[in-house]
Residue, then its C-alpha position, 0 to 999 in steps of 0.5 A: m500500500e505504501n509503495r502505491k502511494l509513493n508511486r502516485l506522489i512521483a506521478l503527481a510530481g511529474i505532472l506538476n513539473i510539466i505544468g510548471l514548465l508549460s506555464i514558463v514556455l507561455t512567456a516565450l509565446k506571448l511576452t507581456p509584463i503580466t504573463l512574464i510575472v504570472s507564468l514565472t511565479f506560477g511555474g516556479v511554485l509548481i516546479g518547487l512543489a514537484l521537487v519537494l514531493y520528489l525529495y520526500v519520496v526519495i528520502k522515504d525510499l532510502k529510509a525503507r531500505k535502511v540507507l538513512 
């Protein structure tokens, strides 16, 4: 059951990362000051959240393997 939860968290981290990167690419397609601020802020938050989720799963896995 725990493995299934961790796999879902990894999938969620991947989805958040893709959405964050797409919002940053939006700036390149339509460059205005408001799209620059909104997309970089929104994209940065999503990518940061994806990184936190991924690190949580890695640490959880290393503890399960008794490495940490």
